[in-house]
ChimeraX commands (.cxc) that place a marker at each C-alpha (Angstrom):
marker #1 position -50.33,114.08,-16.30 radius 0.5
marker #1 position -52.06,112.69,-19.32 radius 0.5
marker #1 position -53.24,109.19,-20.01 radius 0.5
marker #1 position -51.61,107.37,-22.88 radius 0.5
marker #1 position -52.14,104.09,-24.63 radius 0.5
marker #1 position -49.63,101.31,-25.04 radius 0.5
marker #1 position -47.69,101.53,-28.30 radius 0.5
marker #1 position -47.81,98.55,-30.69 radius 0.5
marker #1 position -45.11,95.97,-29.94 radius 0.5
marker #1 position -44.34,92.43,-31.09 radius 0.5
marker #1 position -46.55,89.64,-29.80 radius 0.5
marker #1 position -45.43,87.99,-26.54 radius 0.5
marker #1 position -44.10,84.41,-26.48 radius 0.5
marker #1 position -46.70,81.67,-26.24 radius 0.5
marker #1 position -45.86,80.89,-22.60 radius 0.5
marker #1 position -47.29,84.26,-21.48 radius 0.5
marker #1 position -51.03,84.49,-20.87 radius 0.5
marker #1 position -52.99,87.17,-22.72 radius 0.5
marker #1 position -52.27,90.57,-21.21 radius 0.5
marker #1 position -54.80,92.62,-19.33 radius 0.5
marker #1 position -55.50,96.08,-20.63 radius 0.5
marker #1 position -53.71,98.43,-18.26 radius 0.5
marker #1 position -53.79,102.14,-17.77 radius 0.5
marker #1 position -50.51,103.92,-18.38 radius 0.5
marker #1 position -49.66,107.43,-17.39 radius 0.5
marker #1 position -47.29,109.39,-19.61 radius 0.5
marker #1 position -44.96,111.49,-17.48 radius 0.5
marker #1 position -42.56,112.79,-20.12 radius 0.5
marker #1 position -42.05,112.68,-23.88 radius 0.5
marker #1 position -38.54,112.05,-25.17 radius 0.5
marker #1 position -36.75,114.84,-26.98 radius 0.5
marker #1 position -35.32,114.86,-30.49 radius 0.5
marker #1 position -31.55,115.06,-30.67 radius 0.5
marker #1 position -28.42,113.05,-30.09 radius 0.5
marker #1 position -29.14,109.93,-28.03 radius 0.5
marker #1 position -32.87,110.69,-27.82 radius 0.5
marker #1 position -35.57,108.32,-29.04 radius 0.5
marker #1 position -38.48,110.03,-30.71 radius 0.5
marker #1 position -42.09,109.10,-30.00 radius 0.5
marker #1 position -41.54,107.22,-26.73 radius 0.5
marker #1 position -42.84,108.11,-23.29 radius 0.5
marker #1 position -41.96,107.26,-19.72 radius 0.5
marker #1 position -44.75,105.15,-18.23 radius 0.5
marker #1 position -45.92,104.83,-14.64 radius 0.5
marker #1 position -47.39,101.44,-13.70 radius 0.5
marker #1 position -49.39,101.73,-10.45 radius 0.5
marker #1 position -48.59,99.04,-7.86 radius 0.5
marker #1 position -52.16,97.72,-8.02 radius 0.5
marker #1 position -51.73,96.97,-11.75 radius 0.5
marker #1 position -48.88,94.47,-11.36 radius 0.5
marker #1 position -49.42,91.05,-12.97 radius 0.5
marker #1 position -49.49,88.53,-10.08 radius 0.5
marker #1 position -48.23,84.95,-10.50 radius 0.5
marker #1 position -48.98,82.86,-7.39 radius 0.5
marker #1 position -46.35,80.18,-6.71 radius 0.5
marker #1 position -46.26,77.36,-4.12 radius 0.5
marker #1 position -43.46,79.27,-2.31 radius 0.5
marker #1 position -44.88,82.80,-2.58 radius 0.5
marker #1 position -45.59,85.03,-5.57 radius 0.5
marker #1 position -44.10,87.07,-8.40 radius 0.5
marker #1 position -45.55,90.44,-9.35 radius 0.5
marker #1 position -44.56,91.86,-12.75 radius 0.5
marker #1 position -44.66,95.60,-13.45 radius 0.5
marker #1 position -42.59,96.08,-16.60 radius 0.5
marker #1 position -42.06,93.59,-19.44 radius 0.5
marker #1 position -42.49,92.98,-23.14 radius 0.5
marker #1 position -45.71,90.96,-22.71 radius 0.5
marker #1 position -47.16,93.86,-20.71 radius 0.5
marker #1 position -46.06,96.19,-23.51 radius 0.5
marker #1 position -44.31,98.47,-21.03 radius 0.5
marker #1 position -40.67,97.91,-22.08 radius 0.5
marker #1 position -38.72,96.87,-25.15 radius 0.5
marker #1 position -35.52,96.27,-23.17 radius 0.5
marker #1 position -36.16,94.77,-19.73 radius 0.5
marker #1 position -38.42,93.03,-17.20 radius 0.5
marker #1 position -38.96,94.34,-13.64 radius 0.5
marker #1 position -40.97,92.89,-10.80 radius 0.5
marker #1 position -41.10,91.87,-7.16 radius 0.5
marker #1 position -40.53,88.43,-5.70 radius 0.5
marker #1 position -42.20,87.45,-2.42 radius 0.5
marker #1 position -40.98,84.27,-0.67 radius 0.5
marker #1 position -42.97,82.97,2.30 radius 0.5
marker #1 position -41.18,82.09,5.56 radius 0.5
marker #1 position -39.12,78.87,5.38 radius 0.5
marker #1 position -39.85,78.50,1.64 radius 0.5
marker #1 position -37.65,78.66,-1.46 radius 0.5
marker #1 position -38.15,79.01,-5.17 radius 0.5
marker #1 position -36.88,76.17,-7.37 radius 0.5
marker #1 position -33.35,76.26,-8.77 radius 0.5
marker #1 position -33.53,77.71,-12.27 radius 0.5
marker #1 position -31.65,79.77,-14.83 radius 0.5
marker #1 position -32.39,82.37,-17.47 radius 0.5
marker #1 position -30.94,81.46,-20.88 radius 0.5
marker #1 position -31.63,84.83,-22.47 radius 0.5
marker #1 position -30.88,87.43,-19.78 radius 0.5
marker #1 position -28.98,88.55,-16.71 radius 0.5
marker #1 position -30.87,89.09,-13.44 radius 0.5
marker #1 position -30.34,91.65,-10.69 radius 0.5
marker #1 position -32.03,90.91,-7.35 radius 0.5
marker #1 position -32.24,93.50,-4.54 radius 0.5
marker #1 position -33.54,92.50,-1.09 radius 0.5
marker #1 position -36.12,94.93,0.33 radius 0.5
marker #1 position -37.23,92.91,3.37 radius 0.5
marker #1 position -36.19,89.75,5.17 radius 0.5
marker #1 position -33.17,87.47,5.10 radius 0.5
marker #1 position -32.47,84.96,2.33 radius 0.5
marker #1 position -29.83,82.44,1.38 radius 0.5
marker #1 position -29.13,82.89,-2.30 radius 0.5
marker #1 position -27.38,80.21,-4.31 radius 0.5
marker #1 position -25.71,80.95,-7.64 radius 0.5
marker #1 position -23.91,77.98,-9.16 radius 0.5
marker #1 position -22.10,76.25,-6.27 radius 0.5
marker #1 position -21.85,79.43,-4.15 radius 0.5
marker #1 position -24.25,80.41,-1.36 radius 0.5
marker #1 position -24.54,83.81,0.27 radius 0.5
marker #1 position -26.73,85.22,3.04 radius 0.5
marker #1 position -28.48,88.41,1.95 radius 0.5
marker #1 position -30.43,90.95,4.01 radius 0.5
marker #1 position -32.41,94.11,3.26 radius 0.5
marker #1 position -30.28,96.45,1.15 radius 0.5
marker #1 position -28.12,93.69,-0.41 radius 0.5
marker #1 position -28.00,93.20,-4.19 radius 0.5
marker #1 position -26.76,90.34,-6.37 radius 0.5
marker #1 position -26.10,90.33,-10.11 radius 0.5
marker #1 position -26.59,86.92,-11.75 radius 0.5
marker #1 position -25.30,86.34,-15.30 radius 0.5
marker #1 position -27.42,84.52,-17.88 radius 0.5
marker #1 position -27.32,80.71,-17.70 radius 0.5
marker #1 position -26.19,80.56,-14.03 radius 0.5
marker #1 position -28.40,78.21,-12.00 radius 0.5
marker #1 position -29.71,79.97,-8.88 radius 0.5
marker #1 position -32.48,80.26,-6.30 radius 0.5
marker #1 position -33.39,81.99,-3.04 radius 0.5
marker #1 position -34.47,80.51,0.30 radius 0.5
marker #1 position -36.21,82.60,2.96 radius 0.5
marker #1 position -34.37,82.11,6.28 radius 0.5
marker #1 position -36.62,84.34,8.37 radius 0.5
marker #1 position -39.99,84.28,10.08 radius 0.5
marker #1 position -41.29,87.12,7.87 radius 0.5
marker #1 position -41.99,87.25,4.16 radius 0.5
marker #1 position -38.87,88.04,2.11 radius 0.5
marker #1 position -39.45,90.74,-0.52 radius 0.5
marker #1 position -37.07,91.43,-3.42 radius 0.5
marker #1 position -37.03,93.65,-6.49 radius 0.5
marker #1 position -35.98,91.62,-9.52 radius 0.5
marker #1 position -34.93,92.95,-12.91 radius 0.5
marker #1 position -33.86,91.22,-16.10 radius 0.5
marker #1 position -31.93,92.39,-19.17 radius 0.5
marker #1 position -34.65,91.15,-21.56 radius 0.5
marker #1 position -38.29,92.21,-21.94 radius 0.5
marker #1 position -39.09,88.53,-22.61 radius 0.5
marker #1 position -37.42,86.82,-19.64 radius 0.5
marker #1 position -37.19,83.06,-19.92 radius 0.5
marker #1 position -36.79,80.73,-16.92 radius 0.5
marker #1 position -35.81,77.08,-17.07 radius 0.5
marker #1 position -36.07,74.88,-13.98 radius 0.5
marker #1 position -33.34,72.50,-12.97 radius 0.5
marker link #1:1,2 radius 0.2
marker link #1:2,3 radius 0.2
marker link #1:3,4 radius 0.2
marker link #1:4,5 radius 0.2
marker link #1:5,6 radius 0.2
marker link #1:6,7 radius 0.2
marker link #1:7,8 radius 0.2
marker link #1:8,9 radius 0.2
marker link #1:9,10 radius 0.2
marker link #1:10,11 radius 0.2
marker link #1:11,12 radius 0.2
marker link #1:12,13 radius 0.2
marker link #1:13,14 radius 0.2
marker link #1:14,15 radius 0.2
marker link #1:15,16 radius 0.2
marker link #1:16,17 radius 0.2
marker link #1:17,18 radius 0.2
marker link #1:18,19 radius 0.2
marker link #1:19,20 radius 0.2
marker link #1:20,21 radius 0.2
marker link #1:21,22 radius 0.2
marker link #1:22,23 radius 0.2
marker link #1:23,24 radius 0.2
marker link #1:24,25 radius 0.2
marker link #1:25,26 radius 0.2
marker link #1:26,27 radius 0.2
marker link #1:27,28 radius 0.2
marker link #1:28,29 radius 0.2
marker link #1:29,30 radius 0.2
marker link #1:30,31 radius 0.2
marker link #1:31,32 radius 0.2
marker link #1:32,33 radius 0.2
marker link #1:33,34 radius 0.2
marker link #1:34,35 radius 0.2
marker link #1:35,36 radius 0.2
marker link #1:36,37 radius 0.2
marker link #1:37,38 radius 0.2
marker link #1:38,39 radius 0.2
marker link #1:39,40 radius 0.2
marker link #1:40,41 radius 0.2
marker link #1:41,42 radius 0.2
marker link #1:42,43 radius 0.2
marker link #1:43,44 radius 0.2
marker link #1:44,45 radius 0.2
marker link #1:45,46 radius 0.2
marker link #1:46,47 radius 0.2
marker link #1:47,48 radius 0.2
marker link #1:48,49 radius 0.2
marker link #1:49,50 radius 0.2
marker link #1:50,51 radius 0.2
marker link #1:51,52 radius 0.2
marker link #1:52,53 radius 0.2
marker link #1:53,54 radius 0.2
marker link #1:54,55 radius 0.2
marker link #1:55,56 radius 0.2
marker link #1:56,57 radius 0.2
marker link #1:57,58 radius 0.2
marker link #1:58,59 radius 0.2
marker link #1:59,60 radius 0.2
marker link #1:60,61 radius 0.2
marker link #1:61,62 radius 0.2
marker link #1:62,63 radius 0.2
marker link #1:63,64 radius 0.2
marker link #1:64,65 radius 0.2
marker link #1:65,66 radius 0.2
marker link #1:66,67 radius 0.2
marker link #1:67,68 radius 0.2
marker link #1:68,69 radius 0.2
marker link #1:69,70 radius 0.2
marker link #1:70,71 radius 0.2
marker link #1:71,72 radius 0.2
marker link #1:72,73 radius 0.2
marker link #1:73,74 radius 0.2
marker link #1:74,75 radius 0.2
marker link #1:75,76 radius 0.2
marker link #1:76,77 radius 0.2
marker link #1:77,78 radius 0.2
marker link #1:78,79 radius 0.2
marker link #1:79,80 radius 0.2
marker link #1:80,81 radius 0.2
marker link #1:81,82 radius 0.2
marker link #1:82,83 radius 0.2
marker link #1:83,84 radius 0.2
marker link #1:84,85 radius 0.2
marker link #1:85,86 radius 0.2
marker link #1:86,87 radius 0.2
marker link #1:87,88 radius 0.2
marker link #1:88,89 radius 0.2
marker link #1:89,90 radius 0.2
marker link #1:90,91 radius 0.2
marker link #1:91,92 radius 0.2
marker link #1:92,93 radius 0.2
marker link #1:93,94 radius 0.2
marker link #1:94,95 radius 0.2
marker link #1:95,96 radius 0.2
marker link #1:96,97 radius 0.2
marker link #1:97,98 radius 0.2
marker link #1:98,99 radius 0.2
marker link #1:99,100 radius 0.2
marker link #1:100,101 radius 0.2
marker link #1:101,102 radius 0.2
marker link #1:102,103 radius 0.2
marker link #1:103,104 radius 0.2
marker link #1:104,105 radius 0.2
marker link #1:105,106 radius 0.2
marker link #1:106,107 radius 0.2
marker link #1:107,108 radius 0.2
marker link #1:108,109 radius 0.2
marker link #1:109,110 radius 0.2
marker link #1:110,111 radius 0.2
marker link #1:111,112 radius 0.2
marker link #1:112,113 radius 0.2
marker link #1:113,114 radius 0.2
marker link #1:114,115 radius 0.2
marker link #1:115,116 radius 0.2
marker link #1:116,117 radius 0.2
marker link #1:117,118 radius 0.2
marker link #1:118,119 radius 0.2
marker link #1:119,120 radius 0.2
marker link #1:120,121 radius 0.2
marker link #1:121,122 radius 0.2
marker link #1:122,123 radius 0.2
marker link #1:123,124 radius 0.2
marker link #1:124,125 radius 0.2
marker link #1:125,126 radius 0.2
marker link #1:126,127 radius 0.2
marker link #1:127,128 radius 0.2
marker link #1:128,129 radius 0.2
marker link #1:129,130 radius 0.2
marker link #1:130,131 radius 0.2
marker link #1:131,132 radius 0.2
marker link #1:132,133 radius 0.2
marker link #1:133,134 radius 0.2
marker link #1:134,135 radius 0.2
marker link #1:135,136 radius 0.2
marker link #1:136,137 radius 0.2
marker link #1:137,138 radius 0.2
marker link #1:138,139 radius 0.2
marker link #1:139,140 radius 0.2
marker link #1:140,141 radius 0.2
marker link #1:141,142 radius 0.2
marker link #1:142,143 radius 0.2
marker link #1:143,144 radius 0.2
marker link #1:144,145 radius 0.2
marker link #1:145,146 radius 0.2
marker link #1:146,147 radius 0.2
marker link #1:147,148 radius 0.2
marker link #1:148,149 radius 0.2
marker link #1:149,150 radius 0.2
marker link #1:150,151 radius 0.2
marker link #1:151,152 radius 0.2
marker link #1:152,153 radius 0.2
marker link #1:153,154 radius 0.2
marker link #1:154,155 radius 0.2
marker link #1:155,156 radius 0.2
marker link #1:156,157 radius 0.2
view
C-alpha cells in the first residue's frame, strides 16, 4: 500500500469545523474506460481517525464526508446512543439516510411511525422525514449511518 494525499475539493460549509489533516491509504487506482473515473483512488480511513462529535445522548463518529475530503458523493459514520437516551428529532433536507443497527435495541421513529430495531436491522429514511432513535437497552446502541450527500445537513425539530 502507498500513502496518498487528499485531492483538492470544494470548501466545506461554514457549520463544519476546520478539518484535521488525516492520513489516507490508497488501495487501488481507478481504470480508464467505460464507467471508470480517472485519477481517483479508494481510500482507507482507520477507525482511530474518525471525527468524533460528543453529544448529550452519546456520540457521532464520522469516517467519510465532503468536509473530511474523503468523498464527493456521501457521508458515512457511526452513531452511539447511551442506555436510556435518545437523539433529538430531526430531518435532513438535502439527503436520504440509511441506518444499520450493529449493537443494542432501539426504537426508531420516522414521521408518525415507530419501529423496534435490533442488531442486523436496517432502515432507509427519505430526505425531509423527521426521525430519531431511542436506546431501549442497558447497553450502548451502535449504528452505522450513511447519507446520500457528502455535505449532510441536519435540522432539529
